[in-house]
N, CA, C and O atoms as CSV, one atom per row, in Angstrom:
chain,resi,resn,atom,element,x,y,z
A,1,MET,N,N,-56.291,26.662,-18.734
A,1,MET,CA,C,-56.155,25.243,-18.468
A,1,MET,C,C,-54.689,24.815,-18.503
A,1,MET,O,O,-54.243,24.000,-17.696
A,2,ARG,N,N,-53.957,25.380,-19.450
A,2,ARG,CA,C,-52.544,25.038,-19.584
A,2,ARG,C,C,-51.747,25.508,-18.360
A,2,ARG,O,O,-50.851,24.803,-17.895
A,3,ILE,N,N,-52.070,26.686,-17.844
A,3,ILE,CA,C,-51.382,27.211,-16.665
A,3,ILE,C,C,-51.630,26.295,-15.465
A,3,ILE,O,O,-50.719,26.001,-14.691
A,4,PHE,N,N,-52.876,25.853,-15.328
A,4,PHE,CA,C,-53.209,24.954,-14.229
A,4,PHE,C,C,-52.410,23.656,-14.335
A,4,PHE,O,O,-51.913,23.149,-13.330
A,5,ARG,N,N,-52.288,23.127,-15.531
A,5,ARG,CA,C,-51.530,21.892,-15.737
A,5,ARG,C,C,-50.049,22.111,-15.411
A,5,ARG,O,O,-49.415,21.251,-14.799
A,6,ASP,N,N,-49.503,23.251,-15.815
A,6,ASP,CA,C,-48.099,23.552,-15.508
A,6,ASP,C,C,-47.870,23.663,-13.993
A,6,ASP,O,O,-46.875,23.162,-13.470
A,7,LEU,N,N,-48.798,24.322,-13.302
A,7,LEU,CA,C,-48.680,24.431,-11.847
A,7,LEU,C,C,-48.779,23.055,-11.186
A,7,LEU,O,O,-48.078,22.767,-10.216
A,8,TRP,N,N,-49.655,22.216,-11.722
A,8,TRP,CA,C,-49.802,20.863,-11.180
A,8,TRP,C,C,-48.494,20.095,-11.295
A,8,TRP,O,O,-48.093,19.415,-10.351
A,9,HIS,N,N,-47.834,20.193,-12.419
A,9,HIS,CA,C,-46.568,19.491,-12.609
A,9,HIS,C,C,-45.475,20.070,-11.709
A,9,HIS,O,O,-44.639,19.323,-11.201
A,10,ASP,N,N,-45.471,21.378,-11.508
A,10,ASP,CA,C,-44.487,21.987,-10.612
A,10,ASP,C,C,-44.670,21.479,-9.187
A,10,ASP,O,O,-43.699,21.102,-8.531
A,11,GLU,N,N,-45.901,21.466,-8.712
A,11,GLU,CA,C,-46.150,21.026,-7.346
A,11,GLU,C,C,-45.840,19.542,-7.185
A,11,GLU,O,O,-45.391,19.108,-6.123
A,12,PHE,N,N,-46.074,18.782,-8.216
A,12,PHE,CA,C,-45.759,17.364,-8.170
A,12,PHE,C,C,-44.262,17.176,-7.930
A,12,PHE,O,O,-43.860,16.281,-7.187
A,13,GLY,N,N,-43.449,18.002,-8.546
A,13,GLY,CA,C,-42.009,17.944,-8.324
A,13,GLY,C,C,-41.640,18.306,-6.901
A,13,GLY,O,O,-40.712,17.726,-6.337
A,14,VAL,N,N,-42.354,19.257,-6.310
A,14,VAL,CA,C,-42.102,19.647,-4.927
A,14,VAL,C,C,-42.424,18.489,-3.996
A,14,VAL,O,O,-41.694,18.232,-3.039
A,15,ILE,N,N,-43.511,17.796,-4.276
A,15,ILE,CA,C,-43.885,16.659,-3.437
A,15,ILE,C,C,-42.812,15.582,-3.509
A,15,ILE,O,O,-42.448,14.999,-2.487
A,16,LEU,N,N,-42.308,15.315,-4.695
A,16,LEU,CA,C,-41.255,14.317,-4.822
A,16,LEU,C,C,-39.999,14.741,-4.062
A,16,LEU,O,O,-39.341,13.912,-3.433
A,17,SER,N,N,-39.669,16.023,-4.119
A,17,SER,CA,C,-38.492,16.512,-3.398
A,17,SER,C,C,-38.671,16.335,-1.892
A,17,SER,O,O,-37.747,15.916,-1.195
A,18,ALA,N,N,-39.856,16.656,-1.400
A,18,ALA,CA,C,-40.126,16.495,0.033
A,18,ALA,C,C,-40.048,15.024,0.428
A,18,ALA,O,O,-39.521,14.686,1.487
A,19,GLU,N,N,-40.574,14.156,-0.427
A,19,GLU,CA,C,-40.497,12.729,-0.128
A,19,GLU,C,C,-39.049,12.257,-0.089
A,19,GLU,O,O,-38.682,11.454,0.769
A,20,LEU,N,N,-38.239,12.740,-0.996
A,20,LEU,CA,C,-36.828,12.358,-1.006
A,20,LEU,C,C,-36.120,12.821,0.264
A,20,LEU,O,O,-35.297,12.094,0.820
A,21,VAL,N,N,-36.437,14.013,0.715
A,21,VAL,CA,C,-35.825,14.521,1.947
A,21,VAL,C,C,-36.229,13.647,3.132
A,21,VAL,O,O,-35.393,13.303,3.968
A,22,ILE,N,N,-37.503,13.292,3.202
A,22,ILE,CA,C,-37.977,12.453,4.312
A,22,ILE,C,C,-37.324,11.078,4.257
A,22,ILE,O,O,-36.843,10.574,5.272
A,23,LEU,N,N,-37.307,10.472,3.069
A,23,LEU,CA,C,-36.680,9.156,2.935
A,23,LEU,C,C,-35.191,9.211,3.259
A,23,LEU,O,O,-34.663,8.301,3.897
A,24,GLY,N,N,-34.514,10.265,2.827
A,24,GLY,CA,C,-33.093,10.414,3.135
A,24,GLY,C,C,-32.847,10.539,4.627
A,24,GLY,O,O,-31.916,9.938,5.163
A,25,THR,N,N,-33.683,11.319,5.295
A,25,THR,CA,C,-33.547,11.496,6.741
A,25,THR,C,C,-33.767,10.176,7.478
A,25,THR,O,O,-32.997,9.818,8.369
A,26,VAL,N,N,-34.819,9.461,7.100
A,26,VAL,CA,C,-35.098,8.167,7.732
A,26,VAL,C,C,-33.951,7.195,7.467
A,26,VAL,O,O,-33.559,6.434,8.352
A,27,GLY,N,N,-33.419,7.223,6.254
A,27,GLY,CA,C,-32.299,6.342,5.924
A,27,GLY,C,C,-31.070,6.633,6.763
A,27,GLY,O,O,-30.420,5.707,7.249
A,28,VAL,N,N,-30.740,7.899,6.942
A,28,VAL,CA,C,-29.560,8.273,7.733
A,28,VAL,C,C,-29.756,7.896,9.199
A,28,VAL,O,O,-28.836,7.382,9.835
A,29,VAL,N,N,-30.942,8.146,9.734
A,29,VAL,CA,C,-31.214,7.779,11.128
A,29,VAL,C,C,-31.124,6.265,11.304
A,29,VAL,O,O,-30.539,5.782,12.273
A,30,GLY,N,N,-31.701,5.521,10.369
A,30,GLY,CA,C,-31.640,4.060,10.443
A,30,GLY,C,C,-30.228,3.539,10.331
A,30,GLY,O,O,-29.840,2.619,11.051
A,31,LEU,N,N,-29.453,4.122,9.428
A,31,LEU,CA,C,-28.069,3.698,9.241
A,31,LEU,C,C,-27.239,3.989,10.488
A,31,LEU,O,O,-26.436,3.156,10.910
A,32,THR,N,N,-27.428,5.153,11.070
A,32,THR,CA,C,-26.690,5.515,12.283
A,32,THR,C,C,-27.027,4.566,13.432
A,32,THR,O,O,-26.138,4.090,14.138
A,33,THR,N,N,-28.311,4.301,13.608
A,33,THR,CA,C,-28.732,3.385,14.669
A,33,THR,C,C,-28.184,1.986,14.432
A,33,THR,O,O,-27.693,1.339,15.357
A,34,GLY,N,N,-28.270,1.526,13.198
A,34,GLY,CA,C,-27.774,0.188,12.869
A,34,GLY,C,C,-26.289,0.048,13.111
A,34,GLY,O,O,-25.843,-0.947,13.684
A,35,LEU,N,N,-25.518,1.030,12.683
A,35,LEU,CA,C,-24.067,0.969,12.888
A,35,LEU,C,C,-23.708,1.026,14.366
A,35,LEU,O,O,-22.752,0.384,14.801
A,36,SER,N,N,-24.463,1.784,15.129
A,36,SER,CA,C,-24.222,1.839,16.572
A,36,SER,C,C,-24.457,0.465,17.204
A,36,SER,O,O,-23.674,0.019,18.042
A,37,MET,N,N,-25.526,-0.190,16.800
A,37,MET,CA,C,-25.818,-1.519,17.350
A,37,MET,C,C,-24.779,-2.546,16.898
A,37,MET,O,O,-24.396,-3.420,17.675
A,38,VAL,N,N,-24.324,-2.447,15.654
A,38,VAL,CA,C,-23.281,-3.361,15.174
A,38,VAL,C,C,-22.008,-3.163,15.993
A,38,VAL,O,O,-21.348,-4.131,16.370
A,39,SER,N,N,-21.669,-1.909,16.265
A,39,SER,CA,C,-20.476,-1.613,17.059
A,39,SER,C,C,-20.578,-2.236,18.449
A,39,SER,O,O,-19.623,-2.849,18.928
A,40,GLN,N,N,-21.722,-2.082,19.092
A,40,GLN,CA,C,-21.903,-2.660,20.424
A,40,GLN,C,C,-21.839,-4.183,20.382
A,40,GLN,O,O,-21.270,-4.807,21.277
A,41,SER,N,N,-22.419,-4.780,19.347
A,41,SER,CA,C,-22.400,-6.245,19.232
A,41,SER,C,C,-20.987,-6.767,19.024
A,41,SER,O,O,-20.587,-7.758,19.634
A,42,VAL,N,N,-20.228,-6.094,18.155
A,42,VAL,CA,C,-18.849,-6.520,17.902
A,42,VAL,C,C,-18.017,-6.395,19.176
A,42,VAL,O,O,-17.226,-7.284,19.490
A,43,ASN,N,N,-18.193,-5.299,19.910
A,43,ASN,CA,C,-17.458,-5.132,21.165
A,43,ASN,C,C,-17.816,-6.225,22.167
A,43,ASN,O,O,-16.941,-6.737,22.865
A,44,GLY,N,N,-19.092,-6.583,22.241
A,44,GLY,CA,C,-19.509,-7.651,23.146
A,44,GLY,C,C,-18.906,-8.994,22.761
A,44,GLY,O,O,-18.469,-9.754,23.625
A,45,GLU,N,N,-18.882,-9.287,21.457
A,45,GLU,CA,C,-18.295,-10.551,21.001
A,45,GLU,C,C,-16.791,-10.588,21.266
A,45,GLU,O,O,-16.257,-11.626,21.657
A,46,LEU,N,N,-16.108,-9.470,21.057
A,46,LEU,CA,C,-14.671,-9.427,21.335
A,46,LEU,C,C,-14.395,-9.594,22.829
A,46,LEU,O,O,-13.396,-10.200,23.217
A,47,GLN,N,N,-15.271,-9.061,23.649
A,47,GLN,CA,C,-15.115,-9.240,25.094
A,47,GLN,C,C,-15.300,-10.714,25.458
A,47,GLN,O,O,-14.544,-11.252,26.267
A,48,ASP,N,N,-16.300,-11.367,24.865
A,48,ASP,CA,C,-16.492,-12.803,25.111
A,48,ASP,C,C,-15.279,-13.599,24.653
A,48,ASP,O,O,-14.866,-14.545,25.323
A,49,LEU,N,N,-14.707,-13.221,23.515
A,49,LEU,CA,C,-13.513,-13.898,23.013
A,49,LEU,C,C,-12.341,-13.710,23.980
A,49,LEU,O,O,-11.574,-14.640,24.225
A,50,ALA,N,N,-12.213,-12.498,24.526
A,50,ALA,CA,C,-11.138,-12.240,25.495
A,50,ALA,C,C,-11.307,-13.113,26.736
A,50,ALA,O,O,-10.331,-13.655,27.254
A,51,PHE,N,N,-12.546,-13.250,27.214
A,51,PHE,CA,C,-12.789,-14.114,28.370
A,51,PHE,C,C,-12.448,-15.565,28.039
A,51,PHE,O,O,-11.862,-16.270,28.860
A,52,ALA,N,N,-12.813,-16.011,26.840
A,52,ALA,CA,C,-12.541,-17.399,26.452
A,52,ALA,C,C,-11.037,-17.651,26.341
A,52,ALA,O,O,-10.539,-18.673,26.814
A,53,MET,N,N,-10.316,-16.718,25.714
A,53,MET,CA,C,-8.867,-16.885,25.567
A,53,MET,C,C,-8.186,-16.866,26.935
A,53,MET,O,O,-7.214,-17.585,27.164
A,54,ARG,N,N,-8.701,-16.046,27.828
A,54,ARG,CA,C,-8.090,-15.943,29.149
A,54,ARG,C,C,-8.349,-17.189,29.979
A,54,ARG,O,O,-7.586,-17.503,30.894
A,55,SER,N,N,-9.423,-17.899,29.661
A,55,SER,CA,C,-9.731,-19.118,30.408
A,55,SER,C,C,-8.766,-20.250,30.084
A,55,SER,O,O,-8.676,-21.217,30.840
A,56,LEU,N,N,-8.046,-20.145,28.975
A,56,LEU,CA,C,-7.054,-21.163,28.631
A,56,LEU,C,C,-5.813,-20.976,29.496
A,56,LEU,O,O,-5.424,-19.848,29.800
A,57,ASP,N,N,-5.199,-22.073,29.886
A,57,ASP,CA,C,-3.961,-22.001,30.666
A,57,ASP,C,C,-2.795,-21.846,29.695
A,57,ASP,O,O,-2.539,-22.729,28.876
A,58,GLN,N,N,-2.096,-20.725,29.790
A,58,GLN,CA,C,-1.016,-20.427,28.859
A,58,GLN,C,C,0.362,-20.546,29.515
A,58,GLN,O,O,1.341,-19.995,29.011
A,59,SER,N,N,0.434,-21.250,30.611
A,59,SER,CA,C,1.718,-21.450,31.290
A,59,SER,C,C,2.594,-22.408,30.489
A,59,SER,O,O,2.093,-23.310,29.817
A,60,TYR,N,N,3.916,-22.202,30.567
A,60,TYR,CA,C,4.838,-23.119,29.888
A,60,TYR,C,C,6.148,-23.188,30.659
A,60,TYR,O,O,6.454,-22.322,31.478
A,61,ASN,N,N,6.918,-24.241,30.377
A,61,ASN,CA,C,8.224,-24.424,30.985
A,61,ASN,C,C,9.099,-25.159,29.977
A,61,ASN,O,O,8.783,-26.279,29.577
A,62,ILE,N,N,10.193,-24.533,29.570
A,62,ILE,CA,C,11.142,-25.145,28.639
A,62,ILE,C,C,12.473,-25.270,29.374
A,62,ILE,O,O,13.076,-24.260,29.736
A,63,PRO,N,N,12.932,-26.493,29.598
A,63,PRO,CA,C,14.204,-26.656,30.323
A,63,PRO,C,C,15.393,-26.250,29.452
A,63,PRO,O,O,15.310,-26.255,28.224
A,64,GLY,N,N,16.483,-25.903,30.101
A,64,GLY,CA,C,17.701,-25.545,29.377
A,64,GLY,C,C,18.325,-26.765,28.719
A,64,GLY,O,O,18.102,-27.895,29.154
A,65,GLN,N,N,19.098,-26.539,27.681
A,65,GLN,CA,C,19.765,-27.624,26.939
A,65,GLN,C,C,21.284,-27.458,27.055
A,65,GLN,O,O,21.817,-26.354,26.938
A,66,GLN,N,N,21.955,-28.572,27.285
A,66,GLN,CA,C,23.412,-28.527,27.384
A,66,GLN,C,C,23.977,-29.678,26.554
A,66,GLN,O,O,23.550,-30.828,26.660
A,67,CYS,N,N,24.952,-29.317,25.729
A,67,CYS,CA,C,25.602,-30.335,24.904
A,67,CYS,C,C,27.072,-29.938,24.775
A,67,CYS,O,O,27.386,-28.849,24.295
A,68,CYS,N,N,27.944,-30.800,25.192
A,68,CYS,CA,C,29.390,-30.531,25.143
A,68,CYS,C,C,29.692,-29.234,25.875
A,68,CYS,O,O,29.577,-29.171,27.099
A,69,VAL,N,N,30.079,-28.193,25.133
A,69,VAL,CA,C,30.456,-26.926,25.748
A,69,VAL,C,C,29.317,-25.918,25.673
A,69,VAL,O,O,29.269,-24.989,26.479
A,70,ALA,N,N,28.406,-26.077,24.731
A,70,ALA,CA,C,27.317,-25.112,24.518
A,70,ALA,C,C,26.190,-25.330,25.533
A,70,ALA,O,O,25.926,-26.450,25.970
A,71,TYR,N,N,25.536,-24.218,25.891
A,71,TYR,CA,C,24.427,-24.285,26.828
A,71,TYR,C,C,23.384,-23.256,26.407
A,71,TYR,O,O,23.714,-22.107,26.114
A,72,THR,N,N,22.130,-23.677,26.379
A,72,THR,CA,C,21.014,-22.770,26.093
A,72,THR,C,C,20.138,-22.714,27.331
A,72,THR,O,O,19.702,-23.741,27.850
A,73,ALA,N,N,19.888,-21.501,27.794
A,73,ALA,CA,C,19.097,-21.332,29.013
A,73,ALA,C,C,17.636,-21.693,28.751
A,73,ALA,O,O,17.135,-21.549,27.636
A,74,GLY,N,N,16.990,-22.148,29.766
A,74,GLY,CA,C,15.574,-22.482,29.665
A,74,GLY,C,C,14.702,-21.254,29.882
A,74,GLY,O,O,15.191,-20.157,30.154
A,75,SER,N,N,13.432,-21.465,29.756
A,75,SER,CA,C,12.483,-20.375,29.913
A,75,SER,C,C,11.203,-20.923,30.527
A,75,SER,O,O,10.857,-22.089,30.335
A,76,CYS,N,N,10.504,-20.068,31.266
A,76,CYS,CA,C,9.232,-20.508,31.826
A,76,CYS,C,C,8.325,-19.306,32.071
A,76,CYS,O,O,8.780,-18.171,32.217
A,77,PHE,N,N,7.052,-19.593,32.107
A,77,PHE,CA,C,6.050,-18.575,32.406
A,77,PHE,C,C,4.926,-19.258,33.150
A,77,PHE,O,O,4.416,-20.288,32.708
A,78,THR,N,N,4.539,-18.692,34.273
A,78,THR,CA,C,3.420,-19.228,35.035
A,78,THR,C,C,2.315,-18.185,35.043
A,78,THR,O,O,2.488,-17.065,35.524
A,79,GLN,N,N,1.214,-18.575,34.515
A,79,GLN,CA,C,0.078,-17.665,34.398
A,79,GLN,C,C,-0.590,-17.482,35.751
A,79,GLN,O,O,-0.668,-18.415,36.550
A,80,GLU,N,N,-1.071,-16.265,35.998
A,80,GLU,CA,C,-1.810,-16.024,37.232
A,80,GLU,C,C,-3.113,-16.829,37.187
A,80,GLU,O,O,-3.558,-17.225,36.110
A,81,PRO,N,N,-3.714,-17.068,38.328
A,81,PRO,CA,C,-4.954,-17.853,38.347
A,81,PRO,C,C,-6.036,-17.228,37.457
A,81,PRO,O,O,-6.178,-16.007,37.383
A,82,VAL,N,N,-6.777,-18.087,36.800
A,82,VAL,CA,C,-7.790,-17.641,35.842
A,82,VAL,C,C,-8.841,-16.773,36.516
A,82,VAL,O,O,-9.291,-15.788,35.929
A,83,GLU,N,N,-9.238,-17.114,37.724
A,83,GLU,CA,C,-10.279,-16.354,38.414
A,83,GLU,C,C,-9.862,-14.899,38.611
A,83,GLU,O,O,-10.669,-13.985,38.444
A,84,GLU,N,N,-8.589,-14.692,38.969
A,84,GLU,CA,C,-8.097,-13.328,39.189
A,84,GLU,C,C,-8.113,-12.522,37.899
A,84,GLU,O,O,-8.572,-11.380,37.876
A,85,SER,N,N,-7.610,-13.122,36.826
A,85,SER,CA,C,-7.544,-12.369,35.574
A,85,SER,C,C,-8.937,-12.122,34.993
A,85,SER,O,O,-9.174,-11.073,34.393
A,86,LEU,N,N,-9.865,-13.076,35.162
A,86,LEU,CA,C,-11.237,-12.840,34.707
A,86,LEU,C,C,-11.894,-11.736,35.526
A,86,LEU,O,O,-12.676,-10.948,34.994
A,87,ALA,N,N,-11.580,-11.676,36.816
A,87,ALA,CA,C,-12.110,-10.592,37.652
A,87,ALA,C,C,-11.574,-9.246,37.173
A,87,ALA,O,O,-12.305,-8.255,37.149
A,88,ILE,N,N,-10.297,-9.212,36.790
A,88,ILE,CA,C,-9.706,-7.971,36.268
A,88,ILE,C,C,-10.406,-7.560,34.978
A,88,ILE,O,O,-10.741,-6.389,34.795
A,89,LEU,N,N,-10.628,-8.528,34.078
A,89,LEU,CA,C,-11.322,-8.222,32.823
A,89,LEU,C,C,-12.741,-7.725,33.076
A,89,LEU,O,O,-13.203,-6.798,32.410
A,90,CYS,N,N,-13.432,-8.335,34.031
A,90,CYS,CA,C,-14.789,-7.894,34.370
A,90,CYS,C,C,-14.780,-6.469,34.913
A,90,CYS,O,O,-15.648,-5.666,34.572
A,91,ASN,N,N,-13.796,-6.154,35.761
A,91,ASN,CA,C,-13.692,-4.795,36.300
A,91,ASN,C,C,-13.455,-3.785,35.192
A,91,ASN,O,O,-14.032,-2.698,35.205
A,92,ILE,N,N,-12.609,-4.137,34.232
A,92,ILE,CA,C,-12.347,-3.234,33.108
A,92,ILE,C,C,-13.626,-2.999,32.317
A,92,ILE,O,O,-13.931,-1.863,31.952
A,93,ALA,N,N,-14.380,-4.069,32.048
A,93,ALA,CA,C,-15.630,-3.944,31.295
A,93,ALA,C,C,-16.644,-3.090,32.054
A,93,ALA,O,O,-17.337,-2.269,31.453
A,94,GLU,N,N,-16.734,-3.279,33.373
A,94,GLU,CA,C,-17.664,-2.488,34.179
A,94,GLU,C,C,-17.275,-1.015,34.179
A,94,GLU,O,O,-18.145,-0.147,34.115
A,95,LYS,N,N,-15.979,-0.726,34.252
A,95,LYS,CA,C,-15.523,0.666,34.220
A,95,LYS,C,C,-15.869,1.316,32.887
A,95,LYS,O,O,-16.283,2.474,32.849
A,96,GLU,N,N,-15.702,0.572,31.789
A,96,GLU,CA,C,-16.042,1.115,30.475
A,96,GLU,C,C,-17.533,1.410,30.380
A,96,GLU,O,O,-17.926,2.441,29.834
A,97,ASP,N,N,-18.369,0.513,30.906
A,97,ASP,CA,C,-19.813,0.747,30.905
A,97,ASP,C,C,-20.163,1.975,31.736
A,97,ASP,O,O,-21.024,2.768,31.353
A,98,GLN,N,N,-19.490,2.129,32.876
A,98,GLN,CA,C,-19.745,3.275,33.736
A,98,GLN,C,C,-19.339,4.572,33.032
A,98,GLN,O,O,-20.038,5.580,33.136
A,99,ILE,N,N,-18.223,4.548,32.325
A,99,ILE,CA,C,-17.771,5.734,31.593
A,99,ILE,C,C,-18.780,6.096,30.511
A,99,ILE,O,O,-19.079,7.274,30.311
A,100,LYS,N,N,-19.310,5.088,29.809
A,100,LYS,CA,C,-20.315,5.353,28.774
A,100,LYS,C,C,-21.554,5.995,29.378
A,100,LYS,O,O,-22.110,6.929,28.800
A,101,LYS,N,N,-21.996,5.503,30.542
A,101,LYS,CA,C,-23.172,6.076,31.191
A,101,LYS,C,C,-22.908,7.514,31.615
A,101,LYS,O,O,-23.774,8.377,31.468
A,102,GLU,N,N,-21.712,7.775,32.140
A,102,GLU,CA,C,-21.364,9.136,32.547
A,102,GLU,C,C,-21.331,10.065,31.341
A,102,GLU,O,O,-21.797,11.201,31.419
A,103,ASP,N,N,-20.782,9.588,30.228
A,103,ASP,CA,C,-20.745,10.400,29.016
A,103,ASP,C,C,-22.152,10.708,28.520
A,103,ASP,O,O,-22.426,11.821,28.070
A,104,ALA,N,N,-23.041,9.727,28.602
A,104,ALA,CA,C,-24.422,9.942,28.172
A,104,ALA,C,C,-25.105,10.975,29.062
A,104,ALA,O,O,-25.840,11.829,28.567
A,105,SER,N,N,-24.869,10.906,30.373
A,105,SER,CA,C,-25.489,11.877,31.275
A,105,SER,C,C,-24.904,13.271,31.053
A,105,SER,O,O,-25.623,14.265,31.161
A,106,LYS,N,N,-23.609,13.356,30.744
A,106,LYS,CA,C,-23.008,14.657,30.435
A,106,LYS,C,C,-23.631,15.239,29.180
A,106,LYS,O,O,-23.913,16.435,29.119
A,107,ALA,N,N,-23.845,14.399,28.182
A,107,ALA,CA,C,-24.449,14.866,26.935
A,107,ALA,C,C,-25.870,15.366,27.182
A,107,ALA,O,O,-26.278,16.378,26.613
A,108,GLU,N,N,-26.619,14.669,28.020
A,108,GLU,CA,C,-27.976,15.102,28.347
A,108,GLU,C,C,-27.958,16.446,29.068
A,108,GLU,O,O,-28.770,17.322,28.772
A,109,ARG,N,N,-27.034,16.609,30.016
A,109,ARG,CA,C,-26.945,17.883,30.736
A,109,ARG,C,C,-26.588,19.024,29.798
A,109,ARG,O,O,-27.159,20.112,29.887
A,110,LEU,N,N,-25.641,18.775,28.896
A,110,LEU,CA,C,-25.267,19.814,27.940
A,110,LEU,C,C,-26.432,20.167,27.027
A,110,LEU,O,O,-26.644,21.337,26.709
A,111,GLU,N,N,-27.177,19.171,26.611
A,111,GLU,CA,C,-28.332,19.425,25.750
A,111,GLU,C,C,-29.373,20.264,26.475
A,111,GLU,O,O,-29.964,21.167,25.883
A,112,LYS,N,N,-29.603,19.973,27.751
A,112,LYS,CA,C,-30.554,20.761,28.534
A,112,LYS,C,C,-30.074,22.201,28.689
A,112,LYS,O,O,-30.871,23.136,28.612
A,113,GLN,N,N,-28.771,22.379,28.909
A,113,GLN,CA,C,-28.224,23.728,29.024
A,113,GLN,C,C,-28.402,24.499,27.721
A,113,GLN,O,O,-28.752,25.680,27.737
A,114,ILE,N,N,-28.164,23.838,26.605
A,114,ILE,CA,C,-28.331,24.489,25.304
A,114,ILE,C,C,-29.787,24.876,25.098
A,114,ILE,O,O,-30.076,25.967,24.606
A,115,GLN,N,N,-30.705,23.991,25.469
A,115,GLN,CA,C,-32.126,24.295,25.318
A,115,GLN,C,C,-32.528,25.477,26.193
A,115,GLN,O,O,-33.318,26.319,25.766
A,116,LYS,N,N,-31.994,25.550,27.412
A,116,LYS,CA,C,-32.297,26.677,28.293
A,116,LYS,C,C,-31.791,27.982,27.693
A,116,LYS,O,O,-32.491,28.995,27.707
A,117,LYS,N,N,-30.564,27.950,27.163
A,117,LYS,CA,C,-30.008,29.163,26.562
A,117,LYS,C,C,-30.818,29.588,25.348
A,117,LYS,O,O,-31.040,30.781,25.141
A,118,GLU,N,N,-31.260,28.635,24.547
A,118,GLU,CA,C,-32.086,28.957,23.383
A,118,GLU,C,C,-33.406,29.578,23.824
A,118,GLU,O,O,-33.876,30.544,23.223
A,119,ALA,N,N,-34.001,29.020,24.878
A,119,ALA,CA,C,-35.261,29.563,25.385
A,119,ALA,C,C,-35.056,30.991,25.889
A,119,ALA,O,O,-35.900,31.856,25.659
A,120,GLU,N,N,-33.939,31.240,26.576
A,120,GLU,CA,C,-33.643,32.590,27.066
A,120,GLU,C,C,-33.434,33.555,25.906
A,120,GLU,O,O,-33.906,34.691,25.947
A,121,ARG,N,N,-32.728,33.105,24.873
A,121,ARG,CA,C,-32.512,33.967,23.705
A,121,ARG,C,C,-33.830,34.317,23.032
A,121,ARG,O,O,-34.053,35.467,22.654
A,122,ARG,N,N,-34.700,33.329,22.882
A,122,ARG,CA,C,-36.004,33.587,22.261
A,122,ARG,C,C,-36.812,34.560,23.106
A,122,ARG,O,O,-37.457,35.472,22.588
A,123,LYS,N,N,-36.765,34.345,24.429
A,123,LYS,CA,C,-37.508,35.215,25.331
A,123,LYS,C,C,-36.978,36.642,25.243
A,123,LYS,O,O,-37.758,37.591,25.163
A,124,ASN,N,N,-35.658,36.795,25.258
A,124,ASN,CA,C,-35.055,38.125,25.152
A,124,ASN,C,C,-35.369,38.767,23.812
A,124,ASN,O,O,-35.617,39.971,23.739
A,125,LYS,N,N,-35.360,37.975,22.760
A,125,LYS,CA,C,-35.648,38.509,21.429
A,125,LYS,C,C,-37.095,38.978,21.346
A,125,LYS,O,O,-37.376,40.014,20.743
A,126,LYS,N,N,-38.019,38.221,21.949
A,126,LYS,CA,C,-39.424,38.629,21.958
A,126,LYS,C,C,-39.600,39.921,22.734
A,126,LYS,O,O,-40.367,40.795,22.330
A,127,GLN,N,N,-38.880,40.046,23.865
A,127,GLN,CA,C,-38.986,41.261,24.666
A,127,GLN,C,C,-38.417,42.455,23.913
A,127,GLN,O,O,-38.949,43.561,24.009
A,128,GLU,N,N,-37.338,42.238,23.165
A,128,GLU,CA,C,-36.749,43.326,22.385
A,128,GLU,C,C,-37.671,43.743,21.248
A,128,GLU,O,O,-37.763,44.925,20.918
A,129,ASP,N,N,-38.350,42.774,20.653
A,129,ASP,CA,C,-39.264,43.079,19.550
A,129,ASP,C,C,-40.466,43.876,20.023
A,129,ASP,O,O,-41.022,44.675,19.269
A,130,LEU,N,N,-40.871,43.659,21.278
A,130,LEU,CA,C,-42.025,44.390,21.810
A,130,LEU,C,C,-41.602,45.789,22.127
A,130,LEU,O,O,-42.415,46.590,22.589
């Protein structure tokens, strides 16, 4: 009876260990997914902020100053039209999205190649074992 009780307690510890591994795995997957979504959200908000800042007219003109013998040159800046610069920002954002999609497709292709090689290795190993 005592041996049975000892085995029961040992197996109970194994179950707890397995549960911890499962919970840890789920936690890491959830954390990774959450951080990825936070990253995308922050990037989207920063892009919106860039569009908003660009919509402001930042042109200026400061005339030169002259007094007696001293003279200070003026300065000016004329901003390009807002529509043009917003179009440039949109093109940049679209290119980044396209690059992300291309990277994802490359990763999928590489994963498929790895799976094919693994399948070939298993097949060759089975043939060698026979």
